[in-house]
TORSEBA-835105 format. One record per residue: residue in one letter; x, y, z of N, C-alpha, C in turn. Coordinates in pm, whole numbers, plus 50000, padded with zeros to 5 digits. Layout:
AXYZXYZXYZ
...
This chain:
M500844988050000500005000050000500875012550000
P500515023049925501345035049919501295043550045
V500225042450126500115050850246501125046150349
T501995055250392503015051850490502675056550630
S501795066750643501405071150776500115079150770
V499325078050879498135086250899498185091251043
S498085104451060498135110051195497025120251214
K496505120651338495445130251373495935138751489
D495695151851481496145161051585494975169951627
P494325166851741493205174951788493585189351819
E494855191851852495275205551884495285214351759
T495765209151650495795216951526494595214151437
L493715205051483492495201351410492835196251270
T493805187151263494245182051134494305166751131
M494175161751010494475147750980495445147950863
T496575140850876497615141150774497875127150723
V497875125650591498135112950526499375114550438
V500335105350455501565105450376501595092750292
A501895094150163501965082550073503175083849982
D503835072649955505025072449871504795064049746
F505435068549636505235062049507506565061349432
E506675051349344507895049549267507765055949129
V507375068549129507275076249004507795090349031
P508175097648926508635111448947507515120349001
V507895131549062506925140949117505945145549011
R506445148448890505575153548785504455143648752
R504785130848749503765120748718502685120448827
L503105121448953502155121349063501305133949062
W501935145349034501215158049027500115157548921
D500475152648804499495152048695498305143348731
A498525132948810497415124148850496375131648933
Y496825141749008495895149749088495245160949007
L495945166148907495405177448831494555173148711
D494675160848670493905155548557492655148648612
P491445153848586490245147848643490015133448600
R490475129848479490335116148432491065106348522
Q492205110848576492995102348664492525103448809
L492275115648854491905117848993490645110049031
E489655109748943488415103048979488565087848987
R489695082548942489925068248953490505064349088
F490875074349170491365070749303490885080049414
W490175090749381489805100149488488865093749589
G487915086049545487025079149638487465064849660
P487115058749775487395044549793486625036249691
P486985023449674486365015349569484845014949573
D484245015549692482785014849700482125028649698
H482935039349680482395053049667483125060249554
P482975055649430483705061849319483295076349297
A484255084149250484025098449226483965101349077
V483145111149038483095116148901483225131248908
F484285136748847484525151048847483895157348724
T482955166248746482325173448636482975187048613
R483825191148706484615203348690485875201848774
H487025206148718488285204948791489235215248733
D489285227048794489985238448734491485238348755
G491935236148878493375235348903494115248448896
Y493445259748926494145272648930493505281249041
P494265290649100493715298949208492475306449162
G491415305549240490155311649203489235302249129
G489745290549092488945280649022488125272149118
R487455262449062486535254249139486535239849085
S486355230449174486155216549135484825211849188
E484125203849109482845198249150482845183449117
Y482435175349213482415160949188481305154349268
T480965142349224479915134349287480515121049328
M480175116649449480565103349494479295095149517
A479285083149461478125074449475478435063349574
G477515060949668477695050349766477365036749708
P477515026149788477225012549741475805010949687
D474865018949737473485017949687473225026949568
G474275033949521474135042649405473695056749436
T473425059749563472985073249600474135083149585
P473965093649504475065103049483475085114149589
T476285118749620476485130249709477425139949638
D477045152549633477835162649562478825169549656
F480005172649603481055179649677481655190349586
A482335199949648482995210549571484195215849646
W485195220349570486365227049625486485240849562
E487045250149637487485262949584489015262849587
W489645265449473491105265049466491705277949522
V492555276449624493135287949693494535291249639
A495365281049623496745283249581497235271249501
V498125274049404498745263449324500205267049303
D501095257949341502535259649319503035247249244
E502885247549112503185235949027504685233049024
P505115220549045504365208849087504585205549234
S504725215849318505085213649458503895212249552
G502775218549518501645217349609500465225849568
F499325223349629498145231549609497265231049733
E496375241049743495465242049857494055244549805
V493115237249861491705239349829490915240349959
R489785247149951488905247850067487525242550030
D486775239150133485435233750111484595243650032
G484055239149920483255248049837481775246249855
D481375237349949479945234949970479325244750070
G480165249450162479655258550264478755251850366
I478895238650380478075231350477478985226450589
P478935232650708479825228750818479615214250857
G480705207750896480615194350949480495183350847
T480655186450718480515176150614481875171550561
G482945176550619484285172650574485285183250614
P486525182050563487545191950596487155205850548
A487515216050626487285229850583488255233650472
R489455227750472490415229850364491405218350363
M492075216650250493075206050233494305211850165
V495465207650212496735212050156497515199550115
F497965199349990498735188149938500135192849902
A501145185549951502545188749922503185176949851
F503925179749741504565169349662506075171349668
E506815160449687508275161649695508925149049639
A510145150749591510915139349540511525131749656
T511655118649639512305110149738513375101849667
A514125094049744515185085949685514635075349591
T513385071449612512795060849530511705065749437
G511395078649441510335083849354509765096949405
S508575096449463507915108749508507005105849625
R506635116749693505765115749812504735126849805
V503515123549845502475133549863502035133450008
T501965145450066501475147050202500205155250196
G499095149150235497815155950233497355159050374
T497155171850403496725176050536495335182150528
S494415176250601493035181150607492845189150735
Y492285201250720492055210250834490555210950862
F490205210050989488805210151030488505222451113
D487225226051121486825238051195486755235751345
S486595223151388486445220351531486855205951560
V487075203151687487385189451730486215180251696
D485005185351714483825177151684483775173351536
D484115182851448484115179751304485175169251272
L486365170651332487425160851312486985147151359
Q486425146551480486015133651536484885127451455
Q483985135951404482875130751323483405123751199
M484395129751134484965123551016485715110651049
V486365110451165487045098151209486015087151233
D484905090751299483855080851328483195075651201
L483155084051097482545079850971483485071550884
G484715069450932485655061050859486505068350759
M486755081350781487545089050685488955083350669
E489555079150781490915073850773490965061350686
Q490065052150708490045040050627489725043150482
G488765052150461488395055750324489555061850248
M490305070850314491445077050246492525066750215
T492735057450307493745047050284493355038250167
E492075034450160491605026250048491695033849916
A491345046749921491405054849800492845055949749
M493775058949838495165060349797495735047249745
G495175036249791495655023249746495395020649598
Q494575029149536494255027449394495185035349302
I496025043949359496805053049274497855045749192
D498465035449247499535028649174499055023949037
T497825018649031497285013948904497145025448805
V496695037048855496535048748769497895053548719
L498865054248809500195059148771500845050148667
A500565037248674501165027948579500525028848441
D499345034648434498585035248309498815048548239
L500065051748211500385064548149499815065448008
A499765054347936499345054647795497935059947778
S497045057347875495655061747862495505076847871
F496515083647924496375097947950497385106347873
A498205100347790499225107647716498645113447587
A499415121947522498965128247398498645117947291
E499365106847291499165096647189497795089947200
A497105091647314495805085247333494715091447247
G494955103447194493985109947107492805115847183
T491735118547110490545124947167489575114347215
N489185115247343488345104947402487155111047474
P485925105947447484745110447521484495101447642
Q483985107347747483635099847868482285104747918
L481325095947929480015099447981480125101948131
L479675113648176479745117148317478435114448390
D477315117048323475995114148378475005113948263
D473725115048293472705113848187472735125348087
R473365136448122473335148148033474715152747990
R475745148648058477065154348034478065144147980
V478935149047892480045141147841481295149947846
R482405143947884483675151147884484545145847772
V484995154747686485895151147576487275156647611
S488275147847612489605151847659490675148047558
R491725156247559492915153247477494085161347528
V495265155347531496485162847560496985168747429
I497135182147426497625189247309499115192247329
R499925188847232501355191747242501565206747217
G501595214247323501765228647316501505234547453
D502055246347481501855252047614500465258347626
M500035260447748498665264447775498325277847713
D499205287547723498915300847667498715299947516
A499525291947449499395290647304498095283647267
V497705273447343496455266447315495265275847337
W495335284147440494265293747464494155303647347
R495295308947304495285318347191494675311847067
A495035299347044494535292546925493025290446928
H492435291147048490975289947062490265303447055
H491015314447058490365327447071490815337846969
E491705334346877492115343546772491605338146639
P490775345946568490145341046444491135335546343
A492255342246322493215337746221493765323946253
L493855320746381494345307546421493225297146414
L492055300846465490915291546460490635286746318
Q490725295946223490415292446085491445283146022
R492565281246091493595272146039493415257946089
W492775256346208492735242846263491335237546295
M490375245946328489055241046369488205237946245
L488615227546172488005224546043487415210446035
G487605202446140487115188846133487865181046027
P487195171545960487865163645856488345172545742
D489295167445664489785174945548488645177945451
G488765189045380487775192345279486825203445317
W487115210345427486225221045474487025233745499
T486345245045487486915258045525486005264345631
M486495274845694485745281845799485655296645759
P484765300145668484715313945618484195324045719
V483405319545817482865328545918483425324546053
C484145333746117484745330946248484695343646332
E483555345746396483335357346483483455352746627
V484525356846695484865351946828484305361146935
A483755355247041483335362947158484535364247252
T484895376447285486055378847369485695383647509
E484445388047529483995392647660482685385847697
V482525383547828481315377047876480085384847829
G479105377647775477895383847725477895385447574
Q479085385047512479155386047367478745372747302
T478355373447174478005361447100479115358246999
Y479235345546968480165341046864479365334546752
R479995333246636479365326746522480455320246437
Y480345307046421481285299546340480505292446229
E481005293546104480355286645992481415279745907
W481045267745859481945259745777481315257245640
Q482175256445538481735254245401482575243045339
E481915233645275482625222945205483365228745084
I484605224845066485415230444957484875226444821
D484605213744802484135208844672482695203944683
G481825212244733480435208244749479595219744801
D478325216944823477395227344865477065226645014
R477585216745083477225215345224477845226345308
H477085231145404477585240945499476765239845628
F477365244345735476675244445865477385254245956
G476805256846071477415266246164476845265346304
F477535271646398477085272346536477195286646585
T476335290046678476395303046743476105301146892
G476475311046971476235310147114476755322347187
T476705321647319477085332847405478195328647499
L479155337447520480215335147618479675338047757
L479625327747843479055329147977480115331848084
E481295325648070482385327448166483705327648089
S484685335048143486005335248082487055337948187
A488035328848199489145330448293490425326548220
P490925335448133492125332348054493335329548143
P494195319948107494085310747994493605296848039
H492715296648138492345283848199490965278548158
R489965287548149488605282448140487695292248066
S486775286647988485705294647928484465285947920
V483295292447927482015285447920481155292547816
T480615284847722479765290547618478525281947599
T477475288347549476345280647497476635277347352
E475895267547299476115263647159474805259047097
S474445265246985473245261346909473615260346762
M473075250146696473315248946552472445259046479
I473055266646389472345276846314471265270346227
G470045275646237468955270646157468215258846216
V468615254446336467965243146402467275248146528
D465985245746540465225250146657465315239546765
A466325240746851466545231046958467225238147075
P467045233147197467705239347312469215239447297
A469845249847348471305251147338471995241447433
A473165236947392474045229447480474975239347549
T475675234747653476675243047722478015235947716
N479055243247677480405237747667481325244547767
E481965236647852482915241747950484315237047910
L485135246347863486505243447822487455246247937
T488295236347971489305238148076490655233848021
L491685242248042493045239148000493915237648125
T494705226848128495565223948242496925219548193
P498015226048240499345221548197499675207848256
V500145198748172500565185448214501855182048142
E502485171148183503705167048116503395163847970
G504145169847881503955167247739503065177347669
G502485186847744501645196847678500555202347767
T499345203447710498205209347781497035199747772
L496465196547887495255188447888494075197347855
L493395194347745492205201347703491005192547737
A490095197847817488885190547853487675199247825
V486705193847752485465200847724484315192647783
V483625198347882482445191847938481225197647867
M480505189147796479325193247720478075188747795
T477165198047816475915195047885474755196547788
F473975185947773472845185747681471535185147761
T470425186547692469135186647760468795173047820
D469225162247755468955148847806469885138947738
S469805126247778470705116047725470435113147578
T469195114747534468865112047395469595121647302
V469565134547338470265144547257471775142247264
R472265139647384473695137147401474165125647312
D473445114447317473845102747241473725105147090
A472735112847050472565115846908473725124246856
V474185133746937475325142146897476595133746887
L476815125046984478005116546981477985107146860
A476785102746822476645093446710476975099746575
T477065113046569477395119746443478865118246405
G479675112546495481105111946470481825124446516
M481215131546610481745144146659483185142946707
T483485132446785484835131446842485875128646733
D485475121646625486425119646515486775132946449
G485765141446432486035154646377486885163146469
M486635161946602487445169346698488895164546695
E489095151446683490455146246677491195151546555
A490505151946440491135157446320491525172046341
S490655179546407490955193646433492105195246531
Y492115187246639493165188446739494525184246684
A494535174146597495795170346532496305181846447
R495385188746378495745200346297496215211746388
L495575213246504495985223646599497435221846640
E497855209446663499235207146703500205211646594
S499835210046469500695214746361500755229846357
V499655236446395499625251146401500505256146514
L500565248346622501325252546740502825250146729
D503275244546617504665240146611505665251246583
G505215263846568506235274146547505715287646504
S505995291146381505925304846335504535311146348
V503465303346343502135309246345501885317046474
L502495312946583502235319346710503305329446749
T504135333246659505235342346692504975356346642
G503825360846632503615374446584502645381746671
């Protein structure tokens, strides 16, 4: 088991868990910052977690659900206070409900002679809150959860850039599409928000152009993207409103197909620096599972993969130097 010690201190109102791993610090850090990896070990085996939001920057927020053995879900949230990549981060309880868990958590990552170590310290508001979590089995749950990390750390191929674009169903309405882009976060953000760059890569399969590219740069503005087949008459487009923007980490937009009378979807784009580039995650929220599944059945992720592969070629040099 990776957990080497668990200690409780009623005077400082803390519980501290130390775990050691035979991987570099960067690999361990990425496992915590990548929601695809974190949700595979954050909860114990009988309480799996699903992260629907995971920002990883100061001022950001994480939201996740843990389901018990009977399938009953419980929602949790963090507010990100500080990030010192790859040495540590601090989050505080984002639910605002006293007595439901630690008031804040601090994680420290360090290199060891055999790999790396993470020290997680949970801070509570009172002795009663600390004791309540102990009585509910928090120590055992954390130990069981940490026992799953080795499997995740060994599965580097599933999370590397070579894995391509992958969709993951989060619930009845949401799907997360993820890919590691070979490029730094600032460049990937620019490529999503500058028309001249968007028109070079956001084209889906070969054979299309993007003659209309009106970008929303401020919250409340609308965007409009239209594509035209090069050797044909087919064309289509999307429009929507920018709801949130936190450059270069996160943006939230609505999305509606032009000319189609249907409820808008919501797209949450999050960029996170990881080894080898930038983790791009888009959480798409639809009105129901029927619409979600119909959109996925169009081959959407294949088109996204073609675009993201093209994006990497755009990021390889001169296009971003002006």
